[in-house]
C-alpha positions in Angstrom: -1.7 32.1 -37.7 1.6 33.1 -39.5 4.5 31.4 -37.9 7.0 33.8 -39.4 8.4 31.4 -41.9 8.3 31.6 -45.7 6.2 29.3 -47.9 9.3 27.2 -48.4 9.6 26.8 -44.6 12.8 28.9 -44.5 13.0 31.4 -41.6 12.3 35.0 -42.4 13.7 36.6 -39.3 16.8 35.2 -37.6 18.5 36.3 -34.3 22.0 35.3 -33.4 22.7 35.6 -29.7 26.4 36.0 -29.0 27.0 39.0 -26.8 30.5 38.3 -25.4 34.1 38.4 -26.4 35.5 39.9 -29.6 37.2 36.6 -30.5 33.9 34.6 -30.2 32.1 37.1 -32.4 34.8 36.9 -35.1 34.7 33.1 -35.0 30.9 33.1 -35.4 31.1 35.2 -38.6 31.5 32.1 -40.9 28.2 30.8 -39.5 26.6 34.2 -40.3 27.9 33.8 -43.9 26.5 30.3 -44.1 23.1 31.6 -43.0 23.2 34.4 -45.5 23.9 32.0 -48.4 21.2 29.6 -47.3 18.6 32.3 -46.6 19.5 35.2 -48.9 16.2 37.1 -48.2 16.1 36.6 -44.5 16.4 39.4 -42.0 19.3 38.6 -39.7 20.1 40.4 -36.5 22.7 39.9 -33.8 22.4 40.5 -30.1 25.9 41.8 -28.9 27.6 43.9 -26.3 29.2 47.3 -27.2 32.8 46.0 -27.0 32.3 43.6 -29.8 29.8 45.6 -31.9 32.4 47.3 -34.1 33.2 43.9 -35.6 29.6 43.7 -36.8 29.1 47.4 -37.7 28.3 47.7 -41.5 28.9 44.0 -42.0 27.6 43.0 -45.5 25.9 39.9 -44.3 24.0 41.4 -41.3 20.9 43.5 -41.2 20.9 44.8 -37.7 22.5 44.7 -34.2 20.6 44.7 -30.9 23.0 46.1 -28.3 23.0 45.0 -24.7 25.1 47.4 -22.6 26.2 45.2 -19.6 27.9 48.2 -17.9 24.5 49.7 -17.3 22.9 46.5 -16.0 20.3 45.8 -14.7 18.8 49.1 -16.1 19.7 48.3 -19.7 18.2 44.8 -19.6 14.5 45.6 -19.9 15.0 47.8 -23.0 17.2 45.2 -24.5 14.5 42.5 -24.0 11.8 44.8 -25.4 13.9 45.2 -28.6 14.2 41.4 -28.9 10.5 41.0 -28.5 9.8 43.6 -31.1 12.0 41.8 -33.6 9.3 39.1 -34.2 12.0 36.5 -34.8 11.0 33.0 -35.8 14.5 31.5 -35.3 17.1 32.1 -32.6 20.6 30.7 -32.5 21.9 30.9 -29.0 25.7 30.7 -29.3 26.4 32.1 -25.9 25.3 29.1 -23.8 24.6 31.1 -20.5 21.5 32.0 -18.6 21.4 35.5 -20.0 21.5 34.4 -23.6 18.9 31.7 -23.0 16.6 34.2 -21.4 17.1 36.6 -24.3 16.1 33.9 -26.8 13.1 32.9 -24.8 11.9 36.5 -24.4 12.2 37.1 -28.1 9.2 34.8 -28.6 10.8 32.9 -31.4 9.1 29.5 -31.7 12.4 27.8 -32.9 15.3 28.3 -30.5 18.5 26.3 -31.2 21.1 26.1 -28.4 24.0 24.0 -27.2 23.4 20.7 -25.5 23.1 20.2 -21.8 26.7 19.0 -21.7 28.0 22.2 -23.3 25.8 24.8 -21.7 25.9 26.6 -18.3 23.4 28.1 -15.8 20.5 26.1 -17.1 20.8 27.6 -20.5 19.4 24.4 -22.1 16.0 25.0 -20.5 15.3 27.9 -22.9 16.0 26.1 -26.2 13.5 24.2 -28.2 16.2 22.0 -29.7 19.9 21.5 -29.3 22.9 20.7 -31.4 24.7 17.5 -30.7 27.2 17.5 -27.7 30.5 19.1 -28.8 33.9 17.9 -27.6 35.1 20.5 -25.1 38.4 21.1 -26.9 36.9 21.3 -30.4 37.6 24.6 -32.1 34.9 27.1 -31.2 34.5 28.1 -34.8 33.5 24.5 -35.6 31.2 24.3 -32.6 29.4 27.3 -34.0 29.2 25.6 -37.4 27.3 22.8 -35.8 24.3 25.1 -35.7 24.3 25.3 -39.5 24.5 21.5 -39.6 21.5 21.3 -37.2 19.5 23.6 -39.5 20.3 21.3 -42.4 21.8 24.0 -44.6 24.6 23.5 -47.0 28.2 23.8 -45.9 30.0 26.9 -47.1 33.6 28.0 -47.2 35.0 29.5 -44.0 34.8 33.2 -44.6 34.6 36.2 -42.3 33.5 39.1 -44.5 36.0 41.4 -42.8 38.0 42.4 -45.9 38.7 46.1 -45.3 37.5 48.7 -47.9 40.1 50.9 -49.7 39.4 53.9 -47.5 40.1 51.9 -44.4 43.4 50.7 -45.8 44.3 54.3 -46.6 43.5 55.3 -43.0 45.6 52.4 -41.7 48.5 53.4 -43.9 48.2 57.0 -42.5 48.3 55.6 -38.9 51.4 53.5 -39.7 53.2 56.3 -41.5 56.0 56.3 -44.1 57.9 53.0 -44.1 58.9 50.8 -46.9 59.9 47.9 -44.6 57.6 44.8 -44.2 55.5 45.2 -41.1 55.4 42.9 -38.0 52.1 43.1 -36.1 52.8 42.9 -32.3 49.6 42.3 -30.4 50.3 43.4 -26.8 47.3 42.7 -24.6 44.5 40.3 -23.7 41.4 40.5 -21.6 42.9 38.0 -19.2 46.1 39.1 -17.4 47.3 35.4 -17.3 47.6 35.4 -21.1 49.9 38.4 -21.5 53.5 38.0 -22.7 56.4 39.7 -20.9 57.8 43.0 -22.3 61.4 41.8 -22.4 60.4 38.7 -24.3 58.3 40.8 -26.8 61.3 43.1 -27.3 63.7 40.2 -27.9 61.4 38.7 -30.5 61.1 42.1 -32.2 64.9 42.7 -32.1 65.7 39.3 -33.7 63.2 39.6 -36.4 64.3 43.2 -37.2 67.9 42.1 -37.4 67.2 39.0 -39.5 64.4 40.1 -41.8 64.2 43.9 -41.5 60.6 43.7 -40.1 59.3 46.9 -38.6 57.2 46.3 -35.5 53.8 47.8 -35.1 52.6 47.7 -31.5 48.8 47.0 -31.4 46.7 47.4 -28.3 44.1 49.5 -26.5 44.6 52.3 -23.9 44.9 49.7 -21.2 48.1 48.4 -23.0 49.9 51.7 -22.9 52.2 50.7 -19.9 53.1 47.5 -21.7 53.8 49.4 -24.9 56.1 51.8 -23.0 57.9 48.9 -21.4 58.6 47.4 -24.8 59.7 50.7 -26.4 62.2 51.3 -23.7 64.3 48.6 -25.4 64.5 50.5 -28.6 65.1 53.9 -30.2 61.7 55.5 -31.0 62.4 55.3 -34.7 62.6 51.5 -34.6 58.9 51.0 -33.4 55.6 52.1 -34.7 53.5 52.5 -31.6 49.7 52.4 -32.2 48.7 51.2 -28.7 45.8 53.3 -27.6 45.6 55.1 -31.0 43.3 52.8 -32.9 39.7 51.6 -32.7 38.6 48.0 -33.0 37.2 48.7 -36.5 40.7 49.8 -37.6 42.3 46.4 -36.9 41.3 44.5 -40.1 43.0 47.1 -42.3 46.1 47.3 -40.0 46.6 43.5 -40.1 46.0 43.5 -43.8 49.1 45.7 -44.2 51.2 43.4 -41.9 53.4 40.7 -43.3 53.0 38.6 -40.2 51.9 39.1 -36.5 52.4 37.5 -33.1 50.6 37.8 -29.8 48.7 36.1 -27.0 45.2 34.6 -27.1 42.9 37.6 -27.7 40.3 39.0 -30.0 42.7 40.9 -32.3 44.5 37.5 -32.9 41.3 36.2 -34.5 40.9 39.4 -36.5 44.4 39.0 -37.9 43.6 35.5 -39.0 40.2 36.5 -40.5 41.9 38.9 -42.9 44.6 36.4 -43.8 47.5 37.8 -41.8 49.8 34.9 -40.7 49.5 34.9 -36.9 51.8 33.2 -34.4 49.7 32.8 -31.2 51.1 32.3 -27.7 49.2 30.1 -25.2 49.5 29.8 -21.5 46.3 29.6 -19.4 44.1 28.7 -22.4 44.2 25.9 -25.0 44.9 26.3 -28.7 43.0 23.1 -29.4 39.8 25.1 -28.6 40.7 28.6 -29.7 43.6 28.7 -32.2 43.1 31.3 -34.9 41.5 29.7 -38.0 44.1 28.6 -40.6 47.1 29.1 -38.3 46.8 26.4 -35.7 50.2 25.1 -36.8 51.8 28.4 -35.6 50.4 28.1 -32.1 53.0 27.9 -29.3 51.9 26.6 -26.0 53.6 26.5 -22.6 55.2 23.3 -21.5 54.0 23.2 -17.9 51.8 20.7 -16.1 49.1 23.3 -15.2 48.4 24.2 -18.8 45.6 25.0 -19.6 44.2 26.2 -16.2 41.7 28.8 -17.6 42.5 31.2 -14.7 42.2 34.9 -15.5 45.0 35.6 -13.0 48.0 33.4 -12.5 49.0 32.5 -9.0 52.6 31.8 -10.1 53.3 35.0 -12.0 52.5 33.7 -15.5 55.1 31.0 -15.4 53.4 29.4 -18.4 54.0 32.5 -20.6 57.5 32.9 -19.2 58.4 29.5 -20.5 57.6 30.5 -24.1 61.1 31.4 -25.3 61.6 34.3 -27.7 63.6 31.9 -29.9 60.5 29.7 -30.4 58.4 32.7 -31.4 61.0 33.9 -33.8 61.2 30.4 -35.4 57.5 30.3 -35.8 57.4 33.7 -37.4 60.1 32.6 -39.8 58.0 29.6 -40.8 55.1 31.9 -41.5 57.3 34.1 -43.6 58.6 31.1 -45.6 55.1 29.8 -46.1 53.8 33.2 -47.4 56.8 33.5 -49.7 56.0 30.2 -51.2 52.4 31.2 -51.7 53.2 34.4 -53.6 
């Protein structure tokens, strides 16, 4: 009986299960690159939800995506499981650590299923893995937690790379969206999937004002349709000519190119923050309900600003005290961090 592995014992068909947030998917890309280097001829697929799928679309290291549309659950789950089963995978890497991901790996029929340890998994996820990576410190960077799967497979370490460098046509499209300006650009990330992580419009505006006055930075507001009200609240502090407002005008797949054109960016804990870091845009990150020790953008942990408040981090999606943690992050501190980033980038060029 063919166990699906090559004569060398290397897996031929690999499934990554990580269906959730945009930020998690971005931080798992270096593991994908490590797998591709170790198994250049393997077929690699990724089980993912539609909201994060654009990150993986046409990715050079990936062969296929298997989409699970949670908005149509439970009706979408059987067809999703059938696709997993049809994939004939011999290795599953379950990075999700929940019941749903464990079940997905088990249903795939792969004989080798690697998951998180009992200490790091939830909802009996560990029942579905055939082996587990060593227990991870809870506040270890998620990117490094994902790298532990490569260690468990015994494959060579590789440089941390994301494979999100935008093509020339995407850079041209980003330039068209931004319009005609010769000033250096300041990426301003507005929203987050958790209400508790969002910075206040008056504070955002004050950061923009100071950086424009001191360094001539032109702000580019970045967000989805759900961030339109916040964008409008920020713009009320300025003349329209002073702000490039892209909130609700871009797709997720546009962001790597937009951040590539920005000199520096700032914003709360969110997926776009990790995209900025992945393409090398210096990112100042703001932390209230969540912890930078676990989720700081790769390469820019020194630019993370956290709230000085006893309840940090609470990991609550909604704050019962009106985001006091974010309110305590002073615009002056954000400006100072952006200026450090500008100085560092000037030294590097």
